[in-house]
C-alpha positions as CSV (number, residue, x, y, z in Angstrom):
1,M,-16.9,3.2,-24.3
2,L,-13.3,4.4,-24.6
3,T,-14.3,7.9,-23.4
4,Q,-16.0,6.4,-20.4
5,K,-12.9,4.3,-19.6
6,L,-10.8,7.4,-19.9
7,K,-13.0,9.2,-17.3
8,E,-12.9,6.3,-14.9
9,V,-9.2,5.8,-15.2
10,T,-8.4,9.6,-14.7
11,L,-10.4,9.5,-11.5
12,A,-8.6,6.3,-10.4
13,V,-5.0,7.6,-11.0
14,L,-5.5,11.1,-9.7
15,P,-5.5,10.2,-5.9
16,I,-2.0,8.6,-6.0
17,T,-0.7,11.4,-8.3
18,I,-1.9,14.1,-5.9
19,L,-0.6,12.2,-2.9
20,V,2.9,12.0,-4.4
21,L,2.9,15.7,-5.3
22,I,1.9,16.6,-1.7
23,L,4.7,14.4,-0.3
24,N,7.2,16.0,-2.6
25,F,6.3,19.5,-1.6
26,T,6.2,18.7,2.2
27,I,8.1,15.9,3.9
28,A,9.7,13.9,1.1
29,P,11.1,16.2,-1.6
30,I,12.5,14.2,-4.6
31,G,13.6,16.9,-6.9
32,A,12.1,18.6,-10.0
33,N,13.5,16.1,-12.5
34,L,12.0,13.1,-10.8
35,M,8.7,14.9,-10.2
36,W,8.2,15.8,-13.8
37,K,9.0,12.3,-14.8
38,F,6.4,11.1,-12.4
39,I,3.8,13.5,-13.9
40,V,4.6,12.4,-17.4
41,G,4.4,8.8,-16.2
42,A,0.9,9.5,-14.8
43,I,-0.3,10.8,-18.2
44,F,1.1,7.7,-19.9
45,I,-0.7,5.5,-17.3
46,I,-4.1,7.2,-17.7
47,F,-4.2,6.9,-21.5
48,G,-2.5,3.4,-21.4
49,L,-4.9,2.0,-18.8
50,A,-8.0,3.3,-20.5
51,I,-7.0,1.8,-23.9
52,F,-5.9,-1.4,-22.3
53,L,-9.2,-2.0,-20.5
54,F,-11.1,-1.2,-23.7
55,G,-8.9,-3.7,-25.6
56,A,-9.1,-6.4,-22.9
57,E,-12.9,-6.3,-23.0
58,L,-12.9,-6.8,-26.8
59,G,-10.0,-9.2,-27.2
60,I,-8.5,-11.0,-24.2
61,Q,-11.7,-11.8,-22.3
62,S,-13.5,-13.0,-25.5
63,I,-10.6,-15.3,-26.3
64,G,-10.5,-16.7,-22.8
65,T,-14.2,-17.4,-22.6
66,L,-14.3,-19.0,-26.1
67,M,-11.3,-21.2,-25.2
68,G,-12.8,-22.3,-21.9
69,S,-16.2,-23.2,-23.3
70,S,-14.6,-25.0,-26.4
71,L,-12.4,-27.1,-24.2
72,T,-15.3,-28.1,-22.0
73,R,-17.5,-29.1,-24.9
74,T,-14.9,-31.6,-26.0
75,K,-15.7,-33.5,-22.8
76,N,-12.0,-34.8,-22.8
77,I,-10.5,-34.2,-19.4
78,W,-6.9,-34.8,-20.6
79,L,-7.4,-32.2,-23.4
80,I,-8.6,-29.7,-20.7
81,I,-5.6,-30.5,-18.4
82,I,-3.0,-30.4,-21.2
83,F,-4.3,-27.2,-22.8
84,G,-4.8,-25.7,-19.3
85,F,-1.1,-26.2,-18.6
86,I,-0.1,-24.8,-22.0
87,L,-2.4,-21.8,-21.8
88,G,-1.3,-21.1,-18.2
89,F,2.4,-21.3,-19.0
90,F,2.4,-19.2,-22.2
91,I,0.1,-16.5,-20.9
92,N,2.4,-16.1,-17.9
93,V,5.8,-16.6,-19.5
94,A,6.0,-13.0,-20.5
95,E,3.6,-11.4,-18.0
96,P,5.0,-7.9,-17.7
97,D,4.4,-7.8,-13.9
98,L,6.4,-11.0,-13.5
99,L,9.2,-9.6,-15.8
100,V,9.4,-6.5,-13.5
101,L,9.6,-8.6,-10.3
102,A,12.1,-11.1,-11.9
103,R,14.3,-8.2,-13.0
104,Q,14.3,-6.6,-9.5
105,V,15.1,-10.0,-7.9
106,S,18.0,-10.4,-10.4
107,D,19.3,-6.9,-9.7
108,V,19.1,-7.1,-5.9
109,T,20.7,-10.6,-5.8
110,S,23.4,-9.5,-8.3
111,G,22.3,-12.1,-10.8
112,V,22.5,-15.1,-8.4
113,L,18.8,-15.7,-9.2
114,S,18.5,-14.8,-12.9
115,Q,15.5,-13.1,-14.5
116,T,15.0,-16.1,-17.0
117,S,15.1,-18.8,-14.3
118,I,12.5,-17.0,-12.2
119,V,10.2,-16.4,-15.2
120,I,10.4,-20.1,-16.3
121,V,10.0,-21.6,-12.9
122,V,7.1,-19.3,-12.0
123,S,5.3,-20.0,-15.3
124,I,5.6,-23.7,-14.9
125,G,3.9,-23.3,-11.5
126,V,1.1,-21.2,-13.0
127,G,0.6,-23.8,-15.9
128,V,0.3,-26.7,-13.5
129,L,-2.1,-24.9,-11.2
130,V,-4.3,-23.6,-14.0
131,A,-4.7,-27.2,-15.2
132,V,-5.6,-28.2,-11.6
133,G,-8.0,-25.3,-11.3
134,L,-9.9,-26.2,-14.5
135,S,-10.1,-29.9,-13.4
136,R,-11.6,-28.7,-10.1
137,I,-14.4,-26.9,-12.1
138,V,-15.0,-30.0,-14.3
139,F,-15.1,-32.4,-11.3
140,N,-16.9,-29.9,-9.1
141,I,-14.3,-30.2,-6.3
142,P,-15.1,-27.7,-3.4
143,L,-12.7,-24.7,-3.7
144,H,-12.0,-24.4,0.1
145,K,-10.9,-28.1,0.3
146,L,-8.5,-27.7,-2.7
147,L,-7.1,-24.4,-1.2
148,T,-6.6,-26.1,2.2
149,L,-4.5,-28.9,0.4
150,L,-2.5,-26.4,-1.7
151,Y,-1.6,-24.1,1.3
152,S,-0.8,-27.1,3.5
153,I,1.8,-28.1,0.8
154,I,3.1,-24.5,0.7
155,F,3.5,-24.3,4.5
156,F,5.4,-27.6,4.5
157,L,7.7,-26.3,1.8
158,V,8.2,-23.0,3.8
159,I,9.5,-25.1,6.8
160,L,12.1,-26.8,4.5
161,S,13.2,-23.8,2.4
162,P,15.9,-21.2,3.1
163,K,14.1,-18.2,4.7
164,E,15.7,-15.8,2.1
165,F,13.4,-17.3,-0.6
166,L,10.2,-16.7,1.4
167,G,9.6,-13.1,0.2
168,I,10.4,-13.9,-3.4
169,A,8.2,-17.0,-3.5
170,F,5.1,-15.2,-2.0
171,D,5.8,-12.0,-4.1
172,S,5.9,-14.1,-7.3
173,G,2.5,-15.6,-6.4
174,G,1.1,-12.1,-6.3
175,A,3.0,-10.5,-9.2
176,T,2.3,-13.3,-11.6
177,T,-1.4,-12.7,-11.7
178,G,-1.1,-9.4,-13.6
179,S,-3.0,-7.4,-16.1
180,M,-2.4,-9.8,-19.0
181,T,-2.9,-13.1,-17.0
182,V,-6.0,-12.1,-15.0
183,P,-8.5,-11.2,-17.7
184,F,-7.5,-14.3,-19.6
185,I,-7.6,-16.7,-16.6
186,L,-10.9,-15.2,-15.3
187,A,-12.5,-15.6,-18.8
188,L,-11.1,-19.2,-19.1
189,G,-12.6,-20.2,-15.8
190,L,-15.9,-18.5,-16.8
191,G,-15.9,-20.3,-20.1
192,V,-15.4,-23.7,-18.5
193,S,-17.9,-23.1,-15.7
194,S,-20.6,-21.6,-18.0
195,T,-21.4,-25.1,-19.4
196,Q,-22.6,-26.1,-15.9
197,G,-25.4,-23.5,-15.7
198,G,-27.2,-22.3,-12.6
199,K,-25.7,-21.5,-9.2
200,A,-22.9,-24.0,-9.7
201,S,-21.7,-22.0,-12.7
202,E,-21.8,-18.7,-10.7
203,E,-19.8,-20.2,-7.8
204,S,-17.1,-21.9,-9.9
205,S,-16.6,-18.9,-12.2
206,F,-14.2,-17.5,-9.5
207,G,-11.3,-19.1,-7.8
208,L,-9.1,-20.0,-10.8
209,V,-6.8,-16.9,-10.3
210,G,-6.5,-17.7,-6.6
211,I,-5.5,-21.3,-7.4
212,A,-3.1,-20.2,-10.2
213,S,-1.3,-17.8,-7.8
214,A,-0.5,-20.7,-5.4
215,G,1.6,-22.3,-8.3
216,P,4.5,-19.8,-8.3
217,M,4.8,-20.0,-4.5
218,M,5.2,-23.8,-4.7
219,A,7.5,-23.6,-7.7
220,V,9.9,-21.0,-6.2
221,L,10.1,-22.9,-2.9
222,I,10.8,-26.2,-4.7
223,M,13.5,-24.4,-6.8
224,S,15.1,-23.1,-3.5
225,L,15.4,-26.7,-2.2
226,F,17.1,-27.9,-5.4
227,S,19.2,-24.8,-6.1
228,G,21.8,-25.5,-3.4
229,I,21.7,-21.8,-2.4
230,K,21.8,-21.7,1.4
231,S,21.7,-17.9,1.9
232,L,21.1,-14.7,-0.2
233,T,21.8,-11.1,0.6
234,G,20.8,-8.1,-1.5
235,S,20.9,-4.3,-1.6
236,L,19.8,-1.6,-4.0
237,P,22.2,1.3,-3.6
238,Y,20.2,4.5,-3.6
239,H,22.7,6.4,-5.8
240,S,21.9,3.8,-8.6
241,V,18.5,5.5,-9.1
242,N,18.5,7.0,-12.6
243,T,18.3,10.8,-13.0
244,N,18.4,11.2,-16.8
245,G,16.5,13.8,-18.6
246,I,12.7,13.8,-18.3
247,L,11.8,12.2,-21.6
248,A,15.0,10.1,-22.0
249,S,13.7,7.3,-19.7
250,F,10.4,7.1,-21.6
251,I,12.2,7.0,-25.0
252,H,14.6,4.3,-23.6
253,E,11.8,2.2,-22.0
254,M,9.2,2.2,-24.8
255,P,11.0,-0.1,-27.3
256,V,12.1,-2.5,-24.5
257,I,8.5,-2.7,-23.1
258,S,7.0,-3.0,-26.7
259,M,9.2,-6.1,-27.2
260,E,8.2,-7.6,-23.8
261,V,4.4,-7.0,-24.6
262,I,4.8,-8.5,-28.1
263,M,6.5,-11.6,-26.5
264,A,3.6,-11.7,-24.1
265,M,1.0,-11.7,-26.9
266,I,2.6,-13.8,-29.6
267,P,1.9,-17.2,-27.8
268,L,-1.7,-16.1,-27.1
269,L,-2.2,-15.1,-30.7
270,F,-0.7,-18.3,-31.9
271,L,-3.0,-20.4,-29.7
272,F,-5.9,-18.3,-30.7
273,F,-5.4,-19.1,-34.4
274,I,-5.0,-22.8,-33.6
275,F,-8.3,-22.7,-31.7
276,Q,-9.9,-20.7,-34.5
277,I,-9.0,-23.4,-37.1
278,I,-10.0,-26.4,-34.8
279,F,-12.8,-25.1,-32.6
280,F,-14.0,-21.5,-33.0
281,K,-14.5,-21.0,-36.8
282,L,-15.5,-17.4,-36.1
283,S,-16.9,-15.2,-38.9
284,K,-14.6,-12.6,-40.4
285,K,-16.5,-9.8,-38.5
286,Q,-16.1,-11.6,-35.1
287,L,-12.4,-12.3,-35.9
288,N,-11.7,-8.7,-36.8
289,K,-13.3,-7.5,-33.6
290,I,-11.1,-9.7,-31.4
291,L,-7.9,-8.8,-33.4
292,K,-8.8,-5.1,-33.0
293,G,-9.2,-5.7,-29.3
294,L,-5.8,-7.3,-29.1
295,L,-4.3,-4.3,-30.9
296,Y,-5.8,-1.9,-28.4
297,T,-4.6,-4.1,-25.6
298,F,-1.0,-3.9,-27.0
299,I,-1.0,-0.1,-27.4
300,G,-2.6,0.4,-23.9
301,F,-0.2,-2.0,-22.3
302,V,2.9,-0.4,-23.8
303,L,1.8,3.1,-22.7
304,F,0.8,1.9,-19.2
305,L,4.0,0.0,-18.5
306,T,6.2,2.7,-20.0
307,G,4.6,5.2,-17.6
308,V,5.0,2.8,-14.6
309,N,8.6,1.9,-15.3
310,A,9.9,5.3,-16.6
311,G,8.0,7.6,-14.2
312,F,6.5,5.8,-11.2
313,M,9.3,3.4,-10.0
314,E,12.0,6.0,-9.5
315,A,9.6,8.3,-7.7
316,G,8.5,5.4,-5.5
317,T,12.1,4.6,-4.5
318,A,13.0,8.2,-3.9
319,I,9.9,9.0,-1.8
320,G,10.5,5.8,0.3
321,H,14.1,6.8,0.9
322,A,13.4,10.4,1.7
323,A,10.5,9.6,4.1
324,A,12.6,6.8,5.9
325,S,15.5,9.2,6.3
326,L,13.5,11.6,8.4
327,D,14.1,11.7,12.2
328,K,10.5,10.5,12.8
329,N,10.7,7.7,10.2
330,W,7.6,6.0,11.6
331,I,5.7,8.4,9.2
332,V,6.3,5.7,6.5
333,V,3.7,3.5,8.2
334,A,1.0,6.3,7.7
335,I,2.3,7.0,4.1
336,G,2.2,3.3,3.4
337,F,-1.5,3.1,4.5
338,V,-2.5,6.0,2.3
339,L,-0.5,4.7,-0.7
340,G,-2.0,1.3,-0.3
341,F,-5.5,2.7,-0.2
342,T,-5.0,4.8,-3.4
343,V,-2.8,2.5,-5.5
344,I,-5.6,-0.1,-5.9
345,F,-7.7,2.4,-7.8
346,A,-5.1,2.3,-10.6
347,E,-4.7,-1.5,-10.9
348,P,-6.0,-2.6,-14.3
349,A,-7.0,-6.1,-13.4
350,V,-9.1,-4.9,-10.4
351,Y,-11.5,-3.3,-12.8
352,V,-11.7,-6.5,-15.0
353,L,-12.5,-8.6,-11.9
354,N,-15.1,-6.1,-10.6
355,E,-16.8,-6.0,-14.0
356,Q,-17.0,-9.8,-14.0
357,I,-18.3,-10.0,-10.4
358,E,-21.1,-7.5,-11.2
359,E,-22.0,-9.3,-14.4
360,V,-21.9,-12.9,-13.0
361,T,-24.0,-11.8,-9.9
362,S,-26.4,-9.8,-12.1
363,G,-25.5,-6.6,-10.1
364,H,-26.2,-8.2,-6.7
365,I,-22.5,-7.5,-5.6
366,K,-21.6,-3.9,-6.5
367,K,-18.2,-3.0,-8.0
368,K,-17.6,-0.1,-5.6
369,V,-18.2,-2.4,-2.5
370,I,-15.5,-4.8,-3.7
371,L,-13.2,-1.9,-4.7
372,Y,-13.3,-0.2,-1.3
373,T,-13.0,-3.5,0.6
374,L,-9.8,-4.2,-1.4
375,S,-8.5,-0.7,-0.8
376,I,-8.8,-1.1,3.0
377,G,-7.1,-4.5,2.8
378,V,-4.2,-3.3,0.7
379,A,-3.8,-0.2,2.9
380,I,-3.4,-2.4,6.0
381,A,-1.0,-4.7,4.0
382,V,1.4,-1.9,3.0
383,S,1.4,-0.3,6.5
384,L,2.2,-3.6,8.1
385,S,5.0,-4.1,5.6
386,M,6.5,-0.7,6.7
387,I,6.3,-1.8,10.4
388,R,8.2,-5.0,9.4
389,I,11.0,-2.9,7.7
390,L,11.2,-0.5,10.7
391,I,11.4,-3.4,13.2
392,P,13.7,-6.1,11.6
393,S,13.0,-8.6,14.4
394,I,9.4,-8.9,12.9
395,K,9.7,-11.5,10.1
396,L,7.5,-11.9,7.0
397,W,6.2,-15.3,8.2
398,H,4.9,-13.7,11.4
399,F,2.2,-12.1,9.2
400,L,1.9,-14.7,6.4
401,V,1.4,-17.9,8.4
402,P,-1.4,-16.7,10.7
403,G,-2.9,-14.6,7.8
404,Y,-3.2,-17.6,5.4
405,L,-4.4,-19.9,8.3
406,L,-7.1,-17.3,9.0
407,A,-8.0,-17.0,5.3
408,I,-8.3,-20.8,4.9
409,A,-10.3,-21.1,8.1
410,L,-12.7,-18.4,6.9
411,S,-13.2,-20.3,3.6
412,Y,-15.1,-23.0,5.5
413,F,-17.7,-20.5,6.8
414,T,-17.9,-17.8,4.0
415,P,-20.5,-18.2,1.1
416,K,-18.7,-20.2,-1.6
417,L,-19.0,-17.4,-4.2
418,F,-17.1,-15.0,-1.9
419,V,-14.4,-17.6,-1.3
420,G,-13.6,-17.6,-5.1
421,I,-13.8,-13.8,-5.3
422,A,-11.5,-13.4,-2.3
423,F,-8.8,-15.7,-3.6
424,D,-9.0,-14.1,-7.0
425,S,-8.8,-10.6,-5.5
426,G,-5.5,-11.5,-3.7
427,G,-3.9,-12.1,-7.1
428,V,-5.6,-9.2,-8.8
429,A,-4.8,-6.6,-6.1
430,S,-1.0,-7.2,-6.5
431,G,-0.8,-6.0,-10.1
432,P,1.8,-3.8,-12.0
433,M,1.3,-0.7,-9.7
434,T,2.1,-2.8,-6.6
435,A,4.9,-4.7,-8.3
436,T,6.5,-1.4,-9.3
437,F,5.5,1.6,-7.3
438,I,4.8,0.0,-3.9
439,L,7.8,-2.5,-4.1
440,A,10.0,0.4,-5.2
441,F,8.8,2.5,-2.2
442,A,9.5,-0.4,0.1
443,Q,13.0,-0.8,-1.3
444,G,13.7,2.9,-0.8
445,V,12.6,2.6,2.8
446,A,14.6,-0.6,3.4
447,E,17.7,1.0,1.9
448,A,17.4,4.0,4.3
449,I,16.7,2.1,7.5
450,E,19.7,0.9,9.4
451,G,19.7,-2.8,10.0
452,A,17.1,-3.5,7.3
453,D,17.9,-5.8,4.3
454,V,16.4,-5.0,0.9
455,L,16.0,-8.7,0.0
456,M,14.7,-9.9,3.3
457,D,12.5,-6.9,4.3
458,A,11.4,-5.0,1.1
459,F,10.5,-8.2,-0.8
460,G,7.3,-9.6,0.7
461,V,5.3,-6.4,0.4
462,I,3.5,-7.9,-2.7
463,A,2.9,-11.0,-0.7
464,M,1.2,-8.9,2.0
465,V,-0.9,-7.1,-0.6
466,A,-2.0,-10.5,-2.0
467,L,-2.9,-11.8,1.5
468,T,-5.1,-9.1,3.0
469,P,-7.9,-9.1,0.3
470,L,-8.4,-12.9,1.1
471,I,-9.5,-12.0,4.6
472,A,-11.2,-8.6,3.8
473,I,-13.4,-10.0,1.0
474,Q,-14.4,-13.1,3.0
475,I,-15.4,-10.9,5.9
476,L,-17.5,-8.9,3.4
477,G,-19.1,-12.2,2.3
478,L,-20.0,-13.0,5.9
479,I,-21.6,-9.5,6.3
480,Y,-23.6,-10.1,3.0
481,E,-24.8,-13.5,4.3
482,R,-25.9,-12.0,7.6
483,K,-27.8,-9.2,5.9
484,A,-29.4,-11.7,3.5
485,G,-30.4,-13.8,6.6
486,K,-32.0,-10.7,8.3
487,K,-34.0,-9.9,5.2
488,E,-35.3,-13.5,5.1
489,L,-36.4,-13.2,8.7
490,N,-38.1,-9.9,8.1
């Protein structure tokens, strides 16, 4: 299974690696030092992602499914709500994607918004919405109605909040549903819904990630109202990009990332042992299998994130800056489209979601169909973000408000299963590769474009990546429904 994962991941990471090499040797040279760091980073990512996916299947998903079904069997709604909040908070409090975004926000705002405050506020938002999402499954509340209510509250908060917080709020909604959180929340939702049986179980299996990703948006916007901060500015001087020796960055990053991943996994491990004593009572063989899975998850995650942080981010910023410094800087729109299309193939959580979709629908919805639909959606999102940076008069809300209104409107017509998959996909698509490489690319572009602001214009690209899959997958759902209708008529 590990060899198979390695083959899949190598084919997934190769397109973006080849694209960056082509850009380096043609229109956006970034230097031999950065290029070699990028190549070493790609090797780390390939091995890390393969080991992570193997471990997540054995460990994280098993724990999530067991916890979800155990909580539902208690038939105690308050227990489900309380544990839903605790699990949502702790699984997210050290989500590596969120840590990366929070660190970038802290750096760009010169510490006005600290990394710790962003992480805690966002994790509270996730905890609250996971509890709400699990309650929805138990009480069988229609997903589209709950999403309408949640996004109505978000748009009301957008009107009241300082505009500088908009990009950070919507980016945190995308970044928080990362590679650690997604497999767990997906499995938790599947565990709770599996007790229903039949079509209801299939439909309510999805949507929990989509609901959870609304929590950070609300939490950050509420924080902005109480913070007293009326305006924020930010920049990321290009000369601050690190150009140390090729292996120095990897040696520096690995222990830091190891500690971050350990902090991410300790709360989950602690809760797992509590559940094991009270609910699971697994045999020694089952217990060892899950613990082995968690060890693989840890090793894979450390390798993956080391590759991303030490190799990919600097290359992303440098390529963005080099391309935007050209006379014909509109080329960044085309580069953004191709980067968006290829980067999704290297997102770990996308594979976890696609596996679950194929499994839950008994192969009716193919993994490749979802993957390519997501790729097109993300490609459009990144290219639109580049247009926004090139033309500062176009604001983030010009895309987000109509986009989310369209996504909510579609949810009333799209088959219910696809609504859940769509809103889960939005969170899943904006994983560590987007939170690092694409955001770094956007920051490099914004720093090079005169009149652009890194805080106002670069932040928001993750929000765009989280938005377009909501529309793309629901359109796919309408196409599936139409095809099914034609078959019935024939």
